[in-house]
N, C-alpha and C positions, 0 to 999 in steps of 0.2 A: 504494499499499500504504500509506504513511504517514497520507494523509487516511481510508482506514478505518479506521486501528489508533485516530485521534483520535475520531472518530464512534463506535466501540465504548467508548473510555473514559468518555462521555459518559452512556455507558446506567447503570440501575440495577441491584443486584445480579441482582435478578429478572428483569429483560430480558436482562442477559447471560446466566444459566442458559438461560432460554428458545434464546437466539441459538444457545449452546453446544451444545443437546439437537439443534436443527434441523440443525446443521452434522454433527454425529453421525449423523444419520437419513439426511442425503443421502450421507453418505460409505459407511453400508452398504448403501445402495442400489446406489451406484456398483460396490462391491466386490464383491456378490453375482453370482455365477456367471448367464449368462443362461440360463432354461430354458424348454421349451416348455410352453405352459398345460397344465391338467387338460382332460380330455375327459368330458362327461357322455353317456354311453353310452345313455341314455332307457329304462333296464331296471332301474334299483335301484341301477347300479353307477357307479364314476368310476375312469376309467383314468390313472396318472401315467406318460406316455410317457418322462418323464426315470430312473426306477428300474423301470420293468417291472410295476408294484406293478398291483392292481386293488382299489378300497374298494368299500365298502359306501355307500350314499349316505347312509342314517339309521345312526344308532346306537341303542344298546340303551334309550335312554331313548325316543327317538321311536316306536320300533316298538312298548315293551311298558308304557311308563309306569312302569318298574321299575329299580331298582338291584340289582346281584347281587355277594354274597360273591365271594372267591376260590373257598371250597369250592363254591358254586353256579354259576359261572360259564358251566361246559359245559352247562347247562340251555339257557342262552340260544344258545349257538354250535348244540347240536344242532337245535335249533327253526328256526333259518335254514336249515341243511344240508336240514333234511325238508321245510322250504316253499321250495327253490331256486327254482321257478316265479316266486315274488316278487321273486327276487332275483339276476337276470340269467342263472336257468338254472343256477348252479354250486353243486356239491356239496362243494367245499374251502374253504369259508370258515374261518377260524381267529382267534385274536386275533394282534395284531401282537407282533415284538420290538422291544425299545426303540429301537435303529437305526432300524427302519421307522415306528415313531409318529413318528419325530424328522423325518422327511420331509417328514410335514403341517405342522411348527411353522416359521411362515415369522419367520425373524430380522430382516428388514428392515421389518417393522413396516406394509409395504406392505396384505397381506392380511387381511381381519378377517370374522369369523363371529358371528351373535349367538346367545348361549345359551339354555338354558331360563328363565335369570332377566331375560334382556333385555339384558345386558350383553355386550361382544363381546370375544373371543379370537383370536389369529393363524393362524388356518388359512384355508384356501381358500374364499369363499362360494359355490363352485361346490356344495357339501353342504349338506343340508337345512340350515334353520336351527331354533331351538329345541331343540336336542340338549344333550346334558353336554359339559363340556370336559376329560373326564378318561376313562382307560380301560386295562382293565388289561393287562399285558403278558407275553410270555411267560417272563421272567427271574422272576416271581413265582412264588413256590410255598410249600407248606403251611408251611414252617420260616422262611420270609422274604418278608413279604408288601411287595410293592412297586406302586405304583401309579402312572401317569404322569400330570401335571398340564400339559395343554397351553396352559394360559394362560401357563406361565411356562417350557413346555420343561425342567422337571425329572422325573426320577422319584424319588417320594419314597417312603423307606422307613416301615413303623408297628412300632411294637413289639408291638402286638397285631393280632388277625384278627378284630376287629369294625370294618370296615371295607368300604363297600359303594362299588360304582364302576359307572360304566354300560362300555361296551365298543364300540370302532370295529373292526371285521372287515375282514381283508383277504385276497388270495389271491394267486397268482403262477400263470401258464401253465405247465403242463405239471406241477403238484403233484398228488401222489394225494387222493382224496376222505378228508374227515376222517373219524375212527372216531368212532362215535356211543358216545358212555358209555350204562350202564345206565338204563332208563326209570326216571325219578324223579318227584316232584310238581313243579309249579311252585313256583321261588321266591319266597318270601315277603318281599316288599321293601314301601319305602314308596309309597304313592301321591303323587302331585303335592301335594297340601295338607301333606304331611308330611316333603317333599323334605330340609329340615335336619336334623332329626331323625332320618332313614332312616339317614346315614352314621352314626351311633353307636349303631345295634340291635346286640344280642347276635346270635352266629351260631353255627350247629352244632358242637359241641366232637367230639372223636376220642378214643375210648375204648376199649384194647384191639384199636386198629387197625382199628375199624370206626366209621363216620360215623353219630351219633346224632343224632336230628332236635331242632333246635333249640325253645326257646319261639315261639310267636306272636308275633311283632313288635308292641307296644302302639301303638295308635291315639291315647291319649287323653292326650298330653303337652301340659301348661299353656305357656302363653307364657313364662312365668318359666324353665320347665326346656328349651324350645327355644332361648332366647335365653344360658343356661349353656351348652348345648352348643355353639352357635355361637362363644361366645367361646372355649371350650376347643379347638376346631378351629383358628381363628384362629393362637391363640397356638402352638398346636402347631406349624402351616405356618410362623411366623415364625420359629418356634425352629430348624427343619429349614433353612430359606431362610439364617438367619445362621451356620448349620453350614457350609453350604456354599461361605458366603461371597458 
């Protein structure tokens, strides 16, 4: 032990930091409970034998190349359930709860999946790559907008409803079929070229208890506008993270 301690004293501050991070990661791996691997059912669904949950292999972004506001999220859920033959033959897909979504987040840092931007986040690579790293969760409401960020494993509240998100749908054996909402037009959201700008678009507002269709999202944002939106989004995320400690 004395020899190891002496060797560590010779390391630079940067090397010591790397060594400390490596030790913490190794400790997290050892401390993590042993779990059974997820199962790809070969029909567009993934089963987690540990929780009994079944997940869609693809998210809303991969399926539709769209993000959805909270007010429009049922349009995607309905579409999936109405096309059940493409997704395991089930018609009881729904958005997850916060607790359910966190069963996807790998705290050990061992698992990783590539998102639509080519970066990696900690969920199992058994899911289809190229999707988004966020999802709506059932704790969200018209009065309290909350989106789960699977890159950091935190549910983030937003002061306004001008927020877009993808969705990862889930189901559990024995649950009733999902109830379809009234037929509505397909949600307007940003295509791939405007993915950054899309998350800052205006959304339908409520008036006298009825939803009034919002304006058609712009598609002519300049590079300067997109850069400003991205900076604001990052600053807000940093502020939320700082508040949560």
